MOPAC internal coordinates of N, CA, C and O (Angstrom, degrees):
PM7 1SCF
backbone

  N    0.0000 0     0.00 0     0.00 0    0    0    0
  C    1.4592 1     0.00 0     0.00 0    1    0    0
  C    1.5277 1   110.03 1     0.00 0    2    1    0
  O    1.2310 1   121.32 1   -28.19 1    3    2    1
  N    1.3152 1   115.09 1   151.81 1    3    2    1
  C    1.4574 1   120.07 1   176.83 1    5    3    2
  C    1.5232 1   109.70 1   -74.15 1    6    5    3
  O    1.2310 1   120.79 1   -28.42 1    7    6    5
  N    1.3299 1   116.09 1   151.58 1    7    6    5
  C    1.4651 1   119.62 1   177.45 1    9    7    6
  C    1.5170 1   111.45 1   -72.88 1   10    9    7
  O    1.2310 1   120.64 1   146.94 1   11   10    9
  N    1.3516 1   116.37 1   -33.06 1   11   10    9
  C    1.4612 1   121.28 1   177.54 1   13   11   10
  C    1.5126 1   108.84 1  -131.48 1   14   13   11
  O    1.2310 1   121.52 1   -32.59 1   15   14   13
  N    1.3289 1   114.70 1   147.41 1   15   14   13
  C    1.4560 1   119.69 1   178.80 1   17   15   14
  C    1.5220 1   108.90 1  -146.84 1   18   17   15
  O    1.2310 1   120.52 1   -31.85 1   19   18   17
  N    1.3275 1   116.62 1   148.15 1   19   18   17
  C    1.4574 1   122.01 1   178.26 1   21   19   18
  C    1.5196 1   109.63 1   -93.27 1   22   21   19
  O    1.2310 1   121.16 1   -41.57 1   23   22   21
  N    1.3305 1   115.38 1   138.43 1   23   22   21
  C    1.4576 1   122.01 1   176.80 1   25   23   22
  C    1.5216 1   107.77 1  -126.93 1   26   25   23
  O    1.2310 1   120.64 1   -58.98 1   27   26   25
  N    1.3122 1   116.38 1   121.02 1   27   26   25
  C    1.4589 1   122.05 1  -179.10 1   29   27   26
  C    1.5261 1   109.05 1  -100.40 1   30   29   27
  O    1.2310 1   120.57 1   -44.72 1   31   30   29
  N    1.3394 1   116.52 1   135.28 1   31   30   29
  C    1.4587 1   120.75 1   175.14 1   33   31   30
  C    1.5248 1   106.69 1   -71.95 1   34   33   31
  O    1.2310 1   120.42 1   -61.87 1   35   34   33
  N    1.3168 1   116.80 1   118.13 1   35   34   33
  C    1.4613 1   122.05 1  -176.10 1   37   35   34
  C    1.5240 1   111.51 1   -73.69 1   38   37   35
  O    1.2310 1   120.90 1    -8.23 1   39   38   37
  N    1.3245 1   115.89 1   171.77 1   39   38   37
  C    1.4626 1   123.48 1  -173.82 1   41   39   38
  C    1.5295 1   113.24 1   -55.54 1   42   41   39
  O    1.2310 1   119.99 1   127.79 1   43   42   41
  N    1.3250 1   117.63 1   -52.21 1   43   42   41
  C    1.4687 1   121.39 1  -177.23 1   45   43   42
  C    1.5223 1   111.21 1  -107.92 1   46   45   43
  O    1.2310 1   120.55 1  -135.48 1   47   46   45
  N    1.3288 1   116.56 1    44.52 1   47   46   45
  C    1.4583 1   121.99 1  -176.73 1   49   47   46
  C    1.5241 1   108.68 1  -131.26 1   50   49   47
  O    1.2310 1   120.84 1   -39.08 1   51   50   49
  N    1.3213 1   116.00 1   140.92 1   51   50   49
  C    1.4644 1   119.33 1   176.62 1   53   51   50
  C    1.5370 1   109.09 1   -85.48 1   54   53   51
  O    1.2310 1   121.22 1   -12.71 1   55   54   53
  N    1.3163 1   115.27 1   167.29 1   55   54   53
  C    1.4696 1   120.19 1   178.02 1   57   55   54
  C    1.5216 1   109.81 1   -63.19 1   58   57   55
  O    1.2310 1   120.37 1   140.68 1   59   58   57
  N    1.3331 1   116.90 1   -39.32 1   59   58   57
  C    1.4658 1   120.76 1   179.43 1   61   59   58
  C    1.5303 1   111.62 1   -63.12 1   62   61   59
  O    1.2310 1   120.63 1   142.55 1   63   62   61
  N    1.3409 1   116.39 1   -37.45 1   63   62   61
  C    1.4702 1   119.71 1   177.42 1   65   63   62
  C    1.5262 1   110.64 1   -63.76 1   66   65   63
  O    1.2310 1   120.64 1   138.38 1   67   66   65
  N    1.3297 1   116.38 1   -41.62 1   67   66   65
  C    1.4617 1   120.79 1   179.22 1   69   67   66
  C    1.5266 1   110.65 1   -64.86 1   70   69   67
  O    1.2310 1   120.27 1   136.83 1   71   70   69
  N    1.3199 1   117.08 1   -43.17 1   71   70   69
  C    1.4689 1   120.28 1   178.65 1   73   71   70
  C    1.5305 1   110.73 1   -63.87 1   74   73   71
  O    1.2310 1   120.26 1   143.03 1   75   74   73
  N    1.3223 1   117.11 1   -36.97 1   75   74   73
  C    1.4606 1   121.11 1   176.45 1   77   75   74
  C    1.5199 1   111.25 1   -64.27 1   78   77   75
  O    1.2310 1   120.58 1   139.72 1   79   78   77
  N    1.3251 1   116.50 1   -40.28 1   79   78   77
  C    1.4599 1   121.98 1   177.16 1   81   79   78
  C    1.5288 1   110.40 1   -62.43 1   82   81   79
  O    1.2310 1   120.86 1   141.24 1   83   82   81
  N    1.3385 1   115.96 1   -38.76 1   83   82   81
  C    1.4726 1   120.45 1   177.58 1   85   83   82
  C    1.5231 1   110.69 1   -63.06 1   86   85   83
  O    1.2310 1   120.70 1   133.37 1   87   86   85
  N    1.3392 1   116.27 1   -46.63 1   87   86   85
  C    1.4664 1   120.82 1  -179.25 1   89   87   86
  C    1.5313 1   111.39 1   -60.91 1   90   89   87
  O    1.2310 1   120.80 1   138.18 1   91   90   89
  N    1.3387 1   116.07 1   -41.82 1   91   90   89
  C    1.4684 1   120.06 1   179.30 1   93   91   90
  C    1.5258 1   111.72 1   -62.90 1   94   93   91
  O    1.2310 1   120.67 1   147.79 1   95   94   93
  N    1.3410 1   116.33 1   -32.21 1   95   94   93
  C    1.4649 1   120.58 1   179.11 1   97   95   94
  C    1.5298 1   111.73 1   -82.63 1   98   97   95
  O    1.2310 1   120.23 1   172.80 1   99   98   97
  N    1.3513 1   117.17 1    -7.20 1   99   98   97
  C    1.4621 1   120.52 1   177.20 1  101   99   98
  C    1.5174 1   114.40 1    92.97 1  102  101   99
  O    1.2310 1   119.99 1  -157.26 1  103  102  101
  N    1.3294 1   117.63 1    22.74 1  103  102  101
  C    1.4677 1   121.34 1  -178.55 1  105  103  102
  C    1.5288 1   111.21 1  -116.64 1  106  105  103
  O    1.2310 1   121.35 1   -28.63 1  107  106  105
  N    1.3381 1   115.03 1   151.37 1  107  106  105
  C    1.4553 1   123.06 1   175.66 1  109  107  106
  C    1.5254 1   108.18 1  -115.14 1  110  109  107
  O    1.2310 1   119.66 1   -46.09 1  111  110  109
  N    1.3398 1   118.24 1   133.91 1  111  110  109
  C    1.4685 1   119.12 1  -179.68 1  113  111  110
  C    1.5250 1   111.62 1   -68.65 1  114  113  111
  O    1.2310 1   120.63 1   -44.83 1  115  114  113
  N    1.3505 1   116.39 1   135.17 1  115  114  113
  C    1.4615 1   121.06 1   177.62 1  117  115  114
  C    1.5330 1   111.82 1  -121.94 1  118  117  115
  O    1.2310 1   120.12 1   156.57 1  119  118  117
  N    1.3385 1   117.38 1   -23.43 1  119  118  117
  C    1.4657 1   121.05 1   178.58 1  121  119  118
  C    1.5165 1   109.20 1  -142.70 1  122  121  119
  O    1.2310 1   121.72 1   -27.51 1  123  122  121
  N    1.3424 1   114.32 1   152.49 1  123  122  121
  C    1.4583 1   120.38 1   176.64 1  125  123  122
  C    1.5176 1   108.41 1  -131.89 1  126  125  123
  O    1.2310 1   120.60 1   -49.09 1  127  126  125
  N    1.3177 1   116.46 1   130.91 1  127  126  125
  C    1.4594 1   121.59 1   178.62 1  129  127  126
  C    1.5178 1   108.78 1  -119.72 1  130  129  127
  O    1.2310 1   120.87 1   -42.69 1  131  130  129
  N    1.3210 1   115.94 1   137.31 1  131  130  129
  C    1.4534 1   121.45 1   173.99 1  133  131  130
  C    1.5120 1   107.48 1  -126.21 1  134  133  131
  O    1.2310 1   120.98 1   -46.55 1  135  134  133
  N    1.3231 1   115.73 1   133.45 1  135  134  133
  C    1.4504 1   118.42 1   175.13 1  137  135  134
  C    1.5228 1   108.73 1  -139.16 1  138  137  135
  O    1.2310 1   120.64 1   -41.85 1  139  138  137
  N    1.3214 1   116.37 1   138.15 1  139  138  137
  C    1.4699 1   119.69 1  -179.34 1  141  139  138
  C    1.5251 1   111.00 1   -77.56 1  142  141  139
  O    1.2310 1   121.39 1   -32.37 1  143  142  141
  N    1.3153 1   114.94 1   147.63 1  143  142  141
  C    1.4632 1   121.99 1   173.15 1  145  143  142
  C    1.5203 1   105.53 1  -110.25 1  146  145  143
  O    1.2310 1   120.97 1   -58.57 1  147  146  145
  N    1.3379 1   115.75 1   121.43 1  147  146  145
  C    1.4546 1   121.07 1  -175.20 1  149  147  146
  C    1.5216 1   111.71 1   -98.00 1  150  149  147
  O    1.2310 1   121.79 1   -25.78 1  151  150  149
  N    1.3369 1   114.18 1   154.22 1  151  150  149
  C    1.4516 1   121.75 1   174.79 1  153  151  150
  C    1.5185 1   107.01 1  -122.58 1  154  153  151
  O    1.2310 1   120.53 1   -49.92 1  155  154  153
  N    1.3253 1   116.59 1   130.08 1  155  154  153
  C    1.4574 1   120.01 1   179.74 1  157  155  154
  C    1.5261 1   108.77 1   -92.54 1  158  157  155
  O    1.2310 1   120.86 1   -54.25 1  159  158  157
  N    1.3328 1   115.96 1   125.75 1  159  158  157
  C    1.4581 1   121.62 1   178.93 1  161  159  158
  C    1.5269 1   110.25 1   -81.37 1  162  161  159
  O    1.2310 1   120.48 1   -11.90 1  163  162  161
  N    1.3167 1   116.69 1   168.10 1  163  162  161
  C    1.4651 1   121.63 1  -178.83 1  165  163  162
  C    1.5247 1   112.54 1   -62.02 1  166  165  163
  O    1.2310 1   120.51 1   150.49 1  167  166  165
  N    1.3289 1   116.64 1   -29.51 1  167  166  165
  C    1.4714 1   119.70 1   179.73 1  169  167  166
  C    1.5252 1   112.78 1   -83.80 1  170  169  167
  O    1.2310 1   119.72 1  -176.91 1  171  170  169
  N    1.3187 1   118.14 1     3.09 1  171  170  169
  C    1.4599 1   122.25 1   177.11 1  173  171  170
  C    1.5151 1   114.46 1    93.43 1  174  173  171
  O    1.2310 1   119.88 1   173.65 1  175  174  173
  N    1.3264 1   117.83 1    -6.35 1  175  174  173
  C    1.4652 1   120.04 1   179.03 1  177  175  174
  C    1.5317 1   109.85 1   -79.41 1  178  177  175
  O    1.2310 1   120.96 1   -22.57 1  179  178  177
  N    1.3042 1   115.76 1   157.43 1  179  178  177
  C    1.4625 1   121.94 1  -179.81 1  181  179  178
  C    1.5138 1   109.89 1  -109.90 1  182  181  179
  O    1.2310 1   120.99 1   -35.76 1  183  182  181
  N    1.3228 1   115.72 1   144.24 1  183  182  181
  C    1.4587 1   120.23 1   171.81 1  185  183  182
  C    1.5155 1   108.13 1  -136.05 1  186  185  183
  O    1.2310 1   120.91 1   -29.03 1  187  186  185
  N    1.3226 1   115.86 1   150.97 1  187  186  185
  C    1.4652 1   120.75 1  -179.09 1  189  187  186
  C    1.5208 1   108.09 1   -76.19 1  190  189  187
  O    1.2310 1   120.96 1   -58.06 1  191  190  189
  N    1.3183 1   115.77 1   121.94 1  191  190  189
  C    1.4640 1   121.38 1  -179.03 1  193  191  190
  C    1.5276 1   110.16 1   -85.12 1  194  193  191
  O    1.2310 1   120.86 1   132.50 1  195  194  193
  N    1.3396 1   115.97 1   -47.50 1  195  194  193
  C    1.4637 1   121.37 1   179.63 1  197  195  194
  C    1.5163 1   109.37 1  -162.82 1  198  197  195
  O    1.2310 1   120.65 1    -5.82 1  199  198  197
  N    1.3059 1   116.36 1   174.18 1  199  198  197
  C    1.4546 1   124.36 1   179.36 1  201  199  198
  C    1.5238 1   107.75 1  -113.77 1  202  201  199
  O    1.2310 1   119.38 1   -56.67 1  203  202  201
  N    1.3246 1   118.79 1   123.33 1  203  202  201
  C    1.4642 1   121.98 1   174.82 1  205  203  202
  C    1.5199 1   108.35 1   -91.79 1  206  205  203
  O    1.2310 1   120.75 1   -49.55 1  207  206  205
  N    1.3270 1   116.17 1   130.45 1  207  206  205
  C    1.4673 1   121.55 1   180.00 1  209  207  206
  C    1.5212 1   107.84 1  -117.59 1  210  209  207
  O    1.2310 1   121.22 1   -47.58 1  211  210  209
  N    1.3281 1   115.28 1   132.42 1  211  210  209
  C    1.4632 1   121.43 1  -179.09 1  213  211  210
  C    1.5217 1   108.79 1  -136.11 1  214  213  211
  O    1.2310 1   120.52 1   -43.79 1  215  214  213
  N    1.3139 1   116.62 1   136.21 1  215  214  213
  C    1.4528 1   122.67 1   177.83 1  217  215  214
  C    1.5167 1   109.75 1  -110.55 1  218  217  215
  O    1.2310 1   120.81 1   -34.63 1  219  218  217
  N    1.3338 1   116.05 1   145.37 1  219  218  217
  C    1.4490 1   122.43 1   170.39 1  221  219  218
  C    1.5283 1   105.88 1  -102.44 1  222  221  219
  O    1.2310 1   120.83 1   -56.20 1  223  222  221
  N    1.3195 1   116.01 1   123.80 1  223  222  221
  C    1.4449 1   120.77 1  -178.76 1  225  223  222
  C    1.5089 1   112.02 1  -108.49 1  226  225  223
  O    1.2310 1   120.50 1   -41.24 1  227  226  225
  N    1.3213 1   116.64 1   138.76 1  227  226  225
  C    1.4682 1   122.94 1   176.92 1  229  227  226
  C    1.5203 1   107.56 1  -103.89 1  230  229  227
  O    1.2310 1   121.00 1   -43.01 1  231  230  229
  N    1.3193 1   115.69 1   136.99 1  231  230  229
  C    1.4706 1   121.53 1  -179.02 1  233  231  230
  C    1.5246 1   110.50 1   -63.23 1  234  233  231
  O    1.2310 1   120.78 1   -50.97 1  235  234  233
  N    1.3373 1   116.12 1   129.03 1  235  234  233
  C    1.4669 1   120.69 1   177.57 1  237  235  234
  C    1.5242 1   109.33 1   -75.31 1  238  237  235
  O    1.2310 1   121.07 1   -37.15 1  239  238  237
  N    1.3085 1   115.57 1   142.85 1  239  238  237
  C    1.4735 1   119.62 1  -179.80 1  241  239  238
  C    1.5011 1   111.90 1  -105.67 1  242  241  239
  O    1.2310 1   120.10 1   180.00 1  243  242  241

């Protein structure tokens, strides 16, 4: 197994579900990243479409 692995919160999944998935795989969250996903409108303006959340998990010993 890898010492670290990335876990992305899926479209129809809560943060708690993702953390549970990490625990089942044997990882503990050590970092959390959030980045916005933008949508460009026809007039050229940008709006935030959604927030992508990703966790870095460290292998439990």
